[in-house]
N, C-alpha and C positions, 0 to 999 in steps of 0.2 A: 417892655418896662420891667416885668417880673424877671425876665431873663437877665437884664442888666443888674438888678438888685441881687440876684442869686450869684452872679459872677463876682460882684464887689465883696459880698460876704465870704465867698469861697477864697478869694485872694487874701482877705484879712485873717481868716482862720489859718491858711497856709503860712502866712507871715508870722503869726503867733507861734505856730508849731515849730517854725524854724528858729525861734528865739529860745526855745526850751533847752536848758543845759548849756547856754552860751552867753550868759550874762557877765558883764564886766563889773566886778564888785569893789566897793570901798569897804575896807576892813577896819571896823571900829571896836569890835569886841570878839570874844571867842566864838560866839554864835555866827558872826560873819565869816570868821576864819573857817569854821566847820562847813559853811555853805560852799566853799571852794570845791569840795568833793562832788558837788552836783554841777560844777561849771569848770571842768578839767581842761577845756580847750580855750578858755577865756583869759583876759588880761586883768589882773587884780592889783590894787594898791593898798598898802598898810597906811592908815591915816594917823595912828598914834601908837604909843607903847602899849603892849599887853602884858599883864602879870597876874598874880594871884588875887588881886583886888578888882580885876576887870570882870564885868558880867559874863557869865558862862564858864568861868574857870572851874568852879566846883563840879559842875555837871559834865565838863568835857575834857579837862586837862589836869585835874588834881589827882593825888594819890587815891582818892575814893571814887573817881570816875570809872565807869564801865567795869564795876565789880573789882576795882583795884588794879585794872590794867592801864588806867590813865588814858592819855590821848590816843585816838585811832589815827595812824598815819594817812596822809592824803595821797591817793594814787596807789593802785594795785597793779598786779601783773596783767589782769584783763582790762583794767581801766586806768592807765597811767596818766600822770599830769603832763600835758603838752603845751600849756599856756604860758603866761608870764606872771611872775609874782615879784612886784617891786616894793621892797620894804621902805623905800624913801628915807633910809637912815634911821628908822625906828627899830626898837627891840621887842622881842617876844620872850618874856621872862617866866621862870618857874615851871617850865614844861616838864611834865612827868609822864614817862612811858615805862611800863613793866610788862613786857611781852616776851619772856625768855624762850618760848616755843615757837615764835613767829619769825619769818624772814622779811627782809626789806622794811626795816624799822627806822623811823626818824620823824621829824615834823612832817616831811614828805616821804612817803614810802618809795615810790618810783617816779623819777622825772625822765621822760623819754626824749629822744632827739627832737629838737625844735622847742623844747621847754626851756624856760629861763628863770633862774632864781637870782635876784640881785639886790644889793643895798639893804641887807637885813642882818640883824644879830639875834641869835638864840642864846640867851644868857641864863646862868644858874639852872641848866638843864640836868635832868637825871633820866638817862635813857638806857634801857636794857632790852636786848633782843637776842635772837639766835644767830643768824648770819645776815650779812649785808646790812650793817647797823651803823648809823651816823647821827650826830646831833642835829644836823640840818636835813640831810637826805640819806636814805638807806642805799638806794641804787640810782645812779645818774648816768645818762648819756646825753644830757642837756648841757646848758651853759650856766655855771655857777660863778658869780663875780661879786667883788666888793661886799663879801659876807663873812660872818664869823659865828662861832659858837663857843660857849664856856660852860664848864661843869664837869659831869661824869658820864662817860659812855662805855658800855660793856656788852659783850656778846661772846659767842663761841668761835666764829669764823668770819673773816673779812669785815673788820670793824675799824672805823676811823672817827676821829673826833668831830669832823665836819661832814664827811661823806664816807659811807661804808665801801662801796665799789663804784668806780668811776671810769667812764669811757668818753667823757666830753671835756671841754676846757674848764679849768679852775684857775681863777686869777684874782690877785689882790684880796686874798682871803686868809683867815687864820683860825686857830683853835687854841684855847688856854684851858688846861685842866688835866684830868686823868682819864686814860683810855686803857681798857683791859680786855684781852681776848685770849683764847687758846692759840690760834694761829692766824697769820696774815692780818697784822694789826699795825696801824700807823697813827701818829698824832693828828694828822690832817685827813689823810685818806688811807683806807686799808689796802685794797687792791686797785692799782691805777693803770689805766690804758688810755689816758688822755693827756694833753699838754698841761703842765702846772707851772705857773709863773708868779713871781712877786708875792709869795705867800710864806707863812711860817706857822710853827706850833711851839708852844711853851708848856712844859709840864712833865708828867710821868707817864711813860708808856710801858705796859707790862704784858708779856705773853709767853708762850712756850716756843713757838717756831715761826720764823719769818716776821721779825719785829723791827720796826723802824720809827725814829722820832718824828719824821714827817710822813713817810709812806712805808707801808709794809712791802709792797712790790711795785715795780714800774716796768712796763713792757712796751717796747717800740715807740716810746714817746719822749718828749723833751721835758726836762725840769730845769728851770732857770731862775736866778735871783731869789732863792729860797733859803730858809735856815731853820734850825731847831736848837733849842736850849732846854736843858732839864736833865732827865735820866731815862735811860732805856734799859730794861731788864728782860732777859729771856734765857733760852737754853741753846737753840740752834738757829743760825742765820739771823744775827742781831747786829743792827747798825745804827749809828747816830742819826744820820739823815734818812736812810732807808735800809731795809733788810736786803732786798735783792733787786738787781737791775738787769733786764734782758734786752739787749740791742737798743737801749735808750741812750740819749745824750744828756748828761748832767753837767751843767755849766754855771759858773758864777754863783756858787752856793757854798754853804758851810754848816758845820755843827760844832757847838761848844758843849754838848751834853755828855755826861758820863755814860759809858756803855759797859754792861756786864752780861756775859754769856758763858757758854761752854765750848761750842764748836762753831767755827765760822763767825768771827766777831771783828767788827771794824769801826773805827772812830767816825768815819763818814758813811761807810757802806760795808755790809758783810760780804756780799758776792756780786761780782760783775761778770756777766756772760755776754761777750760780744759788744758791750756798750762802750761809750766814750765818756771819760771824766776829764773835764777841762776847766782850769781856773777855779779850783775848789780847795777848801782846807778844813781841817778839824783840829780842835785843841783839847778835847775832853779826855779824861782818863779811860783807858780801854783795858778790860780784864777778861781773860778767857783761858782756855786750855790749848786747843788745837786750831791752827790757821787763824792767827790773831794779828791784826795790824793797826798801826796808828791811824792810817787813812782807810785801808782796805784789807779785809781778811783773806779773800780769795779772788783772783783775777784770771779768767779764761777767755782767750781770744779777744781780749779787751785792750783799750788804750787809755793810759793816764798821762796827762800832760799839764805842765804849769800849775802844779798843785803841791801842797805840803801838809805836814802834821807836826804837832809839838807835844801832844799829851803823853802821860805815863802809860807805857804798854807792858803788860805782864801776861805770861802764858808758859806752856811747857813744851809745845811742839809746833814747828812752822810758825815762828813768831818773828815779826819784823817791825822796825821803827816806822816804816811807811806801809809796806805790804807783807802780809804773812806768807802767802804762796802765790807765785806768778807762773802760769804755765800755758801750754798750747799757743805758742807764738804771740803771747801778750807783750805789749810794749809799754815801757815807762820812760817818758821823755821829760827832761828839764823839771824834775820834781825832787823835793827835798824833805828831810825830816831832821829834827833837832836831836842829836845823839845824847845831849846832856839831860834835857827835860824828859825825854822818853825813857831813858835808862836802857836804850837798845843801841848797840854799836853796829848791828847788821840789819839788812832788809833784803827781801827778794825783789829788788828793783828800787831805783831812786838813789840819791846821793845824800849821805849823812853829813851834817854840818854842826859846828858847835853853836851855842846860843848867840855869841857875838856875830858870827857869820850870818846867822839866820835873821839878824836885825840890820844887816848891811845891804843897801840897795845893789851893790856890785854883784852880790851872789846871784841875784835874780835878773838884773839887766844883762849881765854877762851870759845868761842862759836864754836870752831872747824874750823875756817877759814884757808885756805891755804895762810898764810900771813907771811911776814918777815919785820923787820925794816931795813931801808937803810939810807945812808947818803943823805943829801940834794943834788939834781941834779944827783943822782945815781939810778939805778934800778937793780933788781935781777930777771931775766926772769925765773928762776927755780921755782918761786912761782907765783900763780895767782894774789895775792894782794901784794902790797908794801905799806909801810907807813914810813914817817919820824916821828918817835915817838915824841909825844907831840908838833908837829908842823903842821902836815897836816892830813886831812882825808885820809882814804885808797884810793889808786888808782890802776888801773890795770897795771900790769907790762908791757904789750904790748904797752902802751901809749907812751913809749919812742921811 
């Protein structure tokens, strides 16, 4: 009898021990949110909006919290977040982080493979770190979807409005606001090594080197159905949608933002190394000095097809309406630029057309584009491209 009682007690104790650090939490206030750091492998749900009026804000996420450092990011290098955080469509507002000497900074510091962040907005955020800094996640190899951030994000290296450095999928997400960093900075993601789809950023992105409206860099991955609008300002490797693409495929995407730099500057992208750009366009003003293009500043071993640009392009050396410098067996197929609106009669690749030709479906259908004419304010999603013939430039059907 005593042995049976002992075994039962032992089993209960073991069971309780197994539950430690693995609770699934309902997040009602900042105290609950803070408790996630003790339950990094569990599944959590946000039950309502959090902001500066929610209990726990002053102690945990305000400008006076932690001696002026504000919120402490969830997940560290030694103990990353690997669970699920479902925001259920709610928002986390007024987040303040001021940790300029720390890496992996955001609402979540590190989300590892297997971790999921979904259906949440981080709004009116003020986030500052050193490197790997994002409004939602500092460093992620997990899955980020249906999420967004707004506000101001700043750091020194690898900084993004939503995610600082990324190696997992990011989908149906966006950032609106201002992002600032010395190098590798993007409106949505700073350094990217994962697939990005159906996402966008709006605002001002500023840096010195490797600066992009959506992504700072992209390596070996796809970017599709994405866009940027706003302004991008830097010195070297500055692009409207992204700064630099290495062996990645960029498709069905566009930039309408203005781009200002010095060396290697492009309306859609600054540099493309071995990558594919397909069915993309840019319309923003592009200003630089060397290797400046309405769509692309520099293209090496890369392929551009079924794409166009229309923005004003200015520079002094290796300047093109579509491409500034095209080298090392790079290919430009069935792509165009507007010689009138760009102010450029030449390009290192592509075909120049006047504004009337650029708004005529025959220019593009004759080049093999998947395009159809539609009525004003209508779209046909059965085709990649739509155009209101003789009224608009081509646009991507998913834009509706």
